[in-house]
C-alpha positions as CSV (number, residue, x, y, z in Angstrom):
1,X,9.8,8.8,15.4
2,X,11.2,5.6,16.5
3,X,9.6,2.5,14.7
4,X,7.5,1.0,17.4
5,X,4.0,1.4,15.8
6,X,1.8,4.5,15.8
7,X,3.8,6.0,12.8
8,X,4.0,5.2,9.2
9,X,6.5,3.3,7.0
10,X,7.0,3.4,3.2
11,X,6.4,0.6,0.7
12,X,10.2,0.2,0.7
13,X,10.2,-0.7,4.3
14,X,7.3,-3.3,3.8
15,X,9.1,-4.9,0.8
16,X,12.3,-5.7,2.7
17,X,10.7,-6.6,6.2
18,X,8.6,-9.5,5.0
19,X,9.5,-13.1,5.8
20,X,11.5,-13.0,2.6
21,X,13.9,-10.4,4.2
22,X,16.6,-9.2,3.7
23,X,15.7,-7.0,6.7
24,X,14.3,-8.4,10.0
25,X,10.7,-9.7,9.8
26,X,8.0,-7.3,10.8
27,X,5.3,-9.4,12.4
28,X,2.6,-7.0,10.9
29,X,2.9,-9.1,7.7
30,X,1.4,-12.0,9.6
31,X,-2.0,-10.2,9.9
32,X,-2.3,-10.2,6.1
33,X,0.2,-12.9,4.9
34,X,2.7,-12.0,2.2
35,X,1.4,-15.0,0.0
36,X,-2.3,-14.0,0.3
37,X,-3.9,-13.3,-3.2
38,X,-4.1,-9.6,-3.7
39,X,-7.7,-9.2,-4.9
40,X,-8.0,-9.9,-8.7
41,X,-4.3,-9.6,-9.5
42,X,-3.4,-13.2,-9.6
43,X,-0.4,-12.3,-7.5
44,X,0.4,-12.3,-3.7
45,X,0.5,-9.0,-1.7
46,X,4.2,-9.4,-1.7
47,X,4.6,-9.9,-5.5
48,X,2.4,-6.9,-6.2
49,X,4.5,-4.9,-3.9
50,X,7.6,-5.7,-5.9
51,X,6.1,-5.4,-9.3
52,X,7.4,-2.3,-11.1
53,X,4.6,-0.1,-12.4
54,X,5.8,-0.3,-16.1
55,X,4.7,2.3,-18.3
56,X,2.9,4.2,-15.3
57,X,0.6,1.3,-14.6
58,X,-2.0,3.0,-12.3
59,X,-3.0,-0.3,-10.7
60,X,0.6,-1.0,-9.3
61,X,1.2,2.6,-8.5
62,X,-2.0,2.5,-6.3
63,X,-1.5,-1.1,-5.0
64,X,1.9,-0.4,-3.6
65,X,0.8,2.6,-1.7
66,X,-2.4,0.8,-0.6
67,X,-0.4,-2.1,0.7
68,X,1.9,0.1,2.6
69,X,-1.0,2.1,4.1
70,X,-3.0,-1.2,5.1
71,X,0.1,-2.5,6.8
72,X,0.8,0.8,8.6
73,X,-2.6,0.8,10.0
74,X,-2.5,-2.7,11.0
75,X,0.8,-1.8,12.7
76,X,-0.8,0.8,14.9
77,X,-0.6,4.1,12.8
78,X,-3.6,6.3,13.1
79,X,-5.4,7.1,9.9
80,X,-7.3,10.1,8.9
81,X,-10.8,10.6,7.3
82,X,-9.1,11.3,3.9
83,X,-6.9,8.1,4.2
84,X,-9.9,6.0,5.2
85,X,-11.8,7.3,2.2
86,X,-8.8,6.7,-0.1
87,X,-8.5,3.1,1.2
88,X,-12.2,2.4,0.8
89,X,-12.0,3.7,-2.8
90,X,-8.9,1.6,-3.6
91,X,-10.5,-1.5,-2.1
92,X,-13.4,-1.1,-4.5
93,X,-11.0,-0.4,-7.3
94,X,-9.1,-3.7,-6.7
95,X,-12.3,-5.6,-6.3
96,X,-13.1,-4.4,-9.9
97,X,-9.9,-4.2,-11.8
98,X,-6.9,-6.3,-12.7
99,X,-3.4,-5.1,-13.4
100,X,-4.0,-5.6,-17.1
101,X,-7.4,-3.7,-17.2
102,X,-7.8,-0.9,-19.6
103,X,-8.8,1.9,-17.4
104,X,-10.9,4.8,-18.6
105,X,-9.4,8.2,-18.2
106,X,-11.8,9.0,-15.4
107,X,-10.8,6.0,-13.4
108,X,-7.1,6.5,-13.9
109,X,-7.6,10.2,-12.8
110,X,-9.0,8.9,-9.6
111,X,-6.4,6.1,-9.0
112,X,-3.3,8.3,-9.3
113,X,-4.4,11.1,-6.9
114,X,-5.6,8.3,-4.5
115,X,-2.1,6.8,-4.6
116,X,-0.6,10.2,-4.2
117,X,-2.8,10.7,-0.9
118,X,-1.7,7.3,0.3
119,X,2.0,8.1,-0.5
120,X,1.9,11.3,1.6
121,X,0.3,9.2,4.4
122,X,3.1,6.5,4.2
123,X,5.7,9.1,4.0
124,X,4.4,11.0,7.1
125,X,3.3,14.2,5.4
126,X,-0.3,13.6,6.6
127,X,-1.4,11.4,9.5
128,X,0.7,10.4,12.5
129,X,4.2,11.0,11.0
130,X,6.9,8.8,9.6
131,X,8.9,6.2,11.7
132,X,12.5,6.4,11.6
133,X,13.5,3.0,9.9
């Protein structure tokens, strides 16, 4: 699909299409603000998106897919009930945990599949389909 809204883009797209570049700015970022604090992380949305999930850090794995999904929806991509549920669960997670939090096995075993579902959405395997970048 051409990239004119209504379809999804990956975290990689959102990383490079912010006001920091190097690709052309996507105005969808203005609806959140790259420098807005990302929940309890102590980092901006942009910084979280660029933080490697060292050692399989579930917080960052989930956060990067969450950020892309939120931006995709703000950009006009249709959601699904499963994606809406995943975003709601992740929002609660980010209002509860920090990147350095020690997660229980139960919470980690919810965060990783939630990230996977959002990854499938961002890559166009579920939902409206992926935009050609």
